[in-house]
N, C-alpha and C positions, 0 to 999 in steps of 0.2 A: 854582307849586304841584305838588308831586309828588300823583299819584292812587294810591288804595289800590290795591297789586296785586292784593290777594285778590278784588276785584271782578271780575277775569277768569276766576277760578276759580267764581265764583258764577254770571256770565254761562254758562260752559260747562256747567255743571250744569244751569242754569234752561233755556236753549235745548234741550239734548239730552233732558231728561226726557221729554218729549211723544213724541219719536221713539223713546227706549229703550222706553217703556210700550207704544206701539202695536206695535213689533216683537215684543216679548215677548208680548203678546196674540195677535198673527197666529202666532206660533211655538207657543203653546199650542193654538190653535184646530187647526192643521195636524197637530199631534202627536196630537191625540185623533182626528182624522178620518181620519188615515192608519192608526191602529189599528182603528178601526171598519169602514172600507172593505175592509180587507185588500190586500195587496201589489198584487195584478190590477187591481182596481177603480181603486186610488191611479195605479196606472201608467196607466189608460185617462185619468182625470181630468188626470194632469200632461202626457200627449201632447196632449191637445185643447188645454190651457191654452196648451202652446209653440206649437202651430200658431195659434191665435187670436192670440197676441203677435206672431207673425211678419207674419200676414195683415193685422192692423191697422195695423201699422208702414207697409205698402204706401200707406195713404191719410194719412200722416202730413205729407209734403211738406216738413217742416222749417220750419213756419210759426212756431212759437212764439217763437223768438229775436227775428225780424223783427217781429212784433207787439208784443212786450215793449220793444223800442227805439222803435218809433214812438209806442206810448201813453204811455211815459215821456216824450216831448217834449209831448204834449197828453194830459192825463189824461182828458178825455171826448169825445175824437174815436175813435169805435167802429166806423168804417168799416172799418178792416183786419181788426179782430177778426171782425166779422159776415162778411166775404168768407171768411175761414180757416174758421169755424164751416160755413158753407155749402158750401164745397167739401169739407170732411172728411166732413160729414154725407151728401152726395150720393154722393161715391166710397165711403163706407161702404155705403150702401144697394146700390149696383152690384155691389160686392164680394160682400156677403152673398147677393144674387140667384144670383151666378154661382157661388159655394161652394156653395150649396145644390143648385142644378141639376147639379154633378159630382158631390157626394154621392148624390143619388138615382139618377144615371146609373150609379153603381158599386154600387147596390144597398146602400147603408148603411142599417142598422136603424133604426128610428124612435126606440129610446132613444139612439143615438149622435147623430141629427139633434138631438134634443131638448137634449143635453149640449153639442154644437157651438153651436147658436144661443144657448142661455144665456150661454156662455163669450163669444160675440162680442158679445153687448148688453153684458155686464160688460166687455169690453174698450172699448167706446165710452165708458162713462160713469165707470168705476172710476179712482181716483186712481193704482192700480197700473200701469195701462198707458199714462196720460200721452197721452191722445187729445182728445177734447172737453173732458174735466175740466182738462186742462193748459191750455186756453185761457180757461176760464172762470175759473182761478186768477189770470190773468197782472194782471187789475185789483186784485187784493188785494197782490200783489207790488209794484205802481206806488205805491199807497198805503199800503205799509207796514203792512197788516192782514193779514197771513198767518196769524195766530193763529185766524182765521176757518177758513181752510182746516185747520189742524193739528187744530182742534176737530172738524171733521167726519170727518177720518182717524181719530181716537179713537173717534169714536161708530160709525164703520163698523166698526171691529175690535171693539168691543163687541158691536155687533149680530151679528156674525159668530160671535163666541165664543158668545153666546146661543143662538144658531140650531144650531150644532154640538152643544150640549148637549141640545138637542131633538130632533135626528135621532138622536142616540146613545140617548135615553130611550126613542123610539118606534121605534126600529130602522129608520129611514128609509135610502135608499141614495144611490148616485151620482148620479142624476137630481134628488134632493131637494137635495144639497148643491151642484150645477151652479146650480139655481135660487137656493138661498140667496147663493151667491157673488155673482150678479148683483143680487138684490133688495135688499141691504144698502146697496149705493151709490145707490138712488133717492132716500131722503130727503135725504141731504148735497147731491145735485145740486139738487134743489129749493130747499133752504134756500140754498144759495150764489146760485142764480138771482134768488131772491127779495131776498137782499142787494144784489145787484148793482143791481136796479132802484129799489131804495128809499133806498140810501145813495149810490150812484155815478152815478146818472142815466143807468144804461145802458138802451138802446132797441134792440131788435132789428130788423133789416131784412134782407129777402131780396134782398141786392145781390151784384153781382160786378165792383166797380170795380178798376182797376188789376191785372188777373190776372196778365198777363204781365209785369210788374214784379216782382210778389211772388214767382211761380215763379222768374224768374231770379234774385233775392237769395237764395232759400231752397234752391236746388239744391244746393250744396255741403253744407249742413247736413244735408238729405235723405240724401245719400249715406253721410253719416256715420252717420246715425241707423239706417239699413238695415243697414249692415255691422256695425254695434255690435250691433244686436239679433239679426241671425244669429248672430254669434259666440257669443252667450249660450244661443240655444235651438237650435243645429245639433246638438249632441250628443245631445240628447233625441230629436230627429227621426230621426238616423241609427240610434241604438240601437233604435228601434221598427221601423225598416225591417228590421236585420237579426235582430233577436230578438222578444220576446214584451212583454206587458204587464207580466209580471213584473219582468224586468230594468229596464224603464223605471219602475216603482215602487220598486224598491229604490234607483235612482239618483238619481230625483227626491227620495227623502225623504233622501238624503244631502246633496244639494245644499242642502237647506233646512235642515241643520245647520251648514253652512259659510260660506255667502255671506251670511247675514243679519249677520254680523259686519261686514260693510262700513259699517254704520252707526258704527261705532266710529272707522273712519279719516274718515268725512264729518264727524262732530262734531269730531274732532281738527283737520282741515284748517280748518273753518269758525270755530275758535275758538282752539286753542292757538298757531297762529302769530302772531296778533296780540298774544298775550301776550309771547311772546318778543321781537317787534319793538319792544314798547314804544310802539306808534303813533308811532315817530318815524323808521320806514322806513330804520334803519340795517342796513347788512349785516353788522355785527359788534358784538357785547357784549364789550368787552376783546380777548380773543384768540380768542373762539369765533363761528365762522361760524354765523349764525341758520339759513339753509337747511339745512346739513349736520347741524347739531345736532336741530333738529326732525325731520328724515328719520330720523336715528338711535334717537331716542325712539319715533317710531312703528313701526320695523321692530322694535324691543325688545318693543314691546306686541304685535306680530304673532307674535313668538317664543314668546311665552308663549301665547298662544290655541293655535298650532300643538302646541306640546309637550303642553298638556292633552288636545287632542282625538286625539293620536296614541298619547300613552300610555295612555289611558282609553277607547279606541274602542269595545270590547266593551261596557263599562258604560254608557257614554253612548247607544249606540244601544239597548241594552236598556232603560234607563230611559225615554228619551224614546218609543220605538216599540215595544218588545215583542220577543218573540222570533221573531215572523213576519220581521223585518228584520236578525235577527243577522248573515246571511250577508254582510251588506254593510260589517261593522265593518273588516275590512282594506282595502277601497275608501276608507274613511273616513280611514285613515291616510295614503293617498296625496293625497286631497283636502285634507287639513290643510295640507300642505306648501305649497298654491297659495295659503294665505292671506297668506304673506310678500310674494311678488310682487304679489298684489292690492292690498295697501295701499301698497306703495312705487309700483306704477303709478298708483293713484290720485292720490296726493300729486303726482306728477312732471305728470301729465295737467294737474292745477290751475295748476301752477306755469308751465307752457307756455303755458296759455290766458292767465294774466296777463301774459305776455310779448307777447301778440298774435302769437303763431306757432300759430294753429290748424291751419294747413294740414297739420303734423305729425301731428296726432290723427287726420286722415282716413286717413293711411297706416298709422298705428298700427291702426286698426280693420280695414283691409284684411289686415293682417299676421295679426290674430287670426283672421279668417274663414278664410283659405288655410291657415295651420297647422292649425287645428282640422279643417278638411276633409281636408287631405292624411294626416295622423297617424291619423285616424280610420278613413279607408278602408283604411289599412295595417294596423292593429291589432285593428279591431273583430271581424274574422273569427275571431280567437284568443282573446279575453280579455274580451268581453261587457262589463259595466259596469265592471271594472277598466280596460278601454281607455280608456272615455269619461274616467275618473277620472284615468289617467296623461296624457291629451292634454290636458285642463283645465288641469293643472299645467304641461305643456309649453308650451301656448299662451301662458299668462301669464308663464312666463320667457322665451319669444322676445320678447313684448312688453316685457318688463324689460330685455333686451337692447338692443333698439331705442330704447327711452326713455332709456337709459344713454348711447347714441351721440348722441342728441338734445341730451342734456344738456350733453354736453362740446361739441358743435357749437355750442351757443347760450352756451358759456362760462359755465355755472353754478358749474363748480370745485366739485363736491360731493366732499367727504372724510368718510367716515363711518366709516373703520378697517374695512374689508371684510374682511380675514383675521381680525381679533380677533372679529368678528361672525359670521362662519362657525365658528370654533373653539367660540365660546361655544354657538351654537347645537347643534352636533353634541354638544358634552360634556353640555350641559343635557338634550337629547334621549335620549341614551344612558342616563344616569343615572336619568332619570325613567322609561324603559321598564324598566329593571332592577329598579326598586323598586317599580314600580306594581302588579305582579301579587297581591302579599300583603298590598297596603293597601287598605281602603275607599275610596272616592272622596271622601268628604267629609274625612277625615282627610288622604288624599293632597294635595288641593288646598293645605291649610296647608303641609304639607313642601314641595310643589314650589314655592311662592312664596318660602319662605325659601331654597331651595336656589337658585333662579333669581337672587334679589337677592343672595346672597352670591357667586355666580360673576360677576356683574357687576362686585362690587368687587374680587374677587382677580384676575380677568383684566383688570381696569382698562378695561372696555368703556365706560365714563363716566369722564372724566378728573376730576381735582379741582376744575377751573374751572367744568366743567359741573355738577357736583354743588352747588357753592355757588349756581349760576345757579338750580339746580331748587329749592333750599331758599330761595331770597329770593322765590321767587313767592308763598309762603304768608306772607311778613312784610309788614307794614305800613312803608313808608318815610314819615316824615313830612318 
């Protein structure tokens, strides 16, 4: 009996809706607070947020996948979970103590000390940093009840947005926002711990069994986590080293315009690929290669996002952040281009992991770190946040080239019509840029969608068989 194909589309929308709403609420919160704090204060907050993200990952140790695997074998054996929590907590406290001693030694102001400590405790318990919260979420994943965690994330983001409105109304500053950023995670942490105790028979013990074996298994994962985190935060740290809080504020605001779009790729990878494969694990549908076709679709989606951000960068920055951040609009054009390799890389990383070839992902992370570091050291002296924007794009393209090579090495045989896609992207980008200056953004969005779809058909970026396949996804087959 054939299943209704439309259920896959419904599954895509329902699973992704909570993530979409949470991302949208966070985006609105940071848009408001960036306007309220101003560029310099937002730069201070963003710098110390990046610093705490790097520091907290030093106490990650890569435990989570190991704990998940072992807990999946025995749902109620929490020994390894407790050991991981204990090690991370003790390591965090030691790191926090050392960090504060160093900050005091370098005569850091009391206000900065408060901001730093609020953000450190936020990193400890927040879902954003994946530290203690990551471990607490594991039993929910094992029992297929992650909707509890998703609900808590949604509540956290609602509390953050409400708090931001209060900060704006009463004209509070950066310290208040840093405290808010921490405190909104406390209720959800208590709720999740309560659920663990009452629904899944969790019992906390202060124990350290099998530490040596745990570290041995998690070391490769830990190295990957560290290198990936550094590659994401390094440009902000280097920008602060060479320039001021103003440049950090501009660049951090632009990053928050571009990289949240990754949730689209996440939802796509988790939901659309099963649609195409029809749950039959076939590599082809007719003459259509599943992997190649799904990558092509994802790239087309990324091109549409890139073109919109590129063509309307001035208006988008103005609408979201106001005139204070308008100097970063040209840098946004550069960053928008990085969305294409960002989406492609994310898909291939998941594909490589699915093929049990995780070792290549470690090399990928190292490539990102060294490319980021080398190019920033060369360019930052001359181009400020333009340099970090260029380097972010170059770093992702370097990762793109590496993953293309690995895909070839693993015999994925990906054929997406690269030249056609490049020509389509350039033509779409140029025409959109030419017409964008004289058209308001809302009207432009309708025109640019029509233009993009028209170019796809004219240039035959998607062929006839692929169009038939796409249309069939919305039909019921009896």
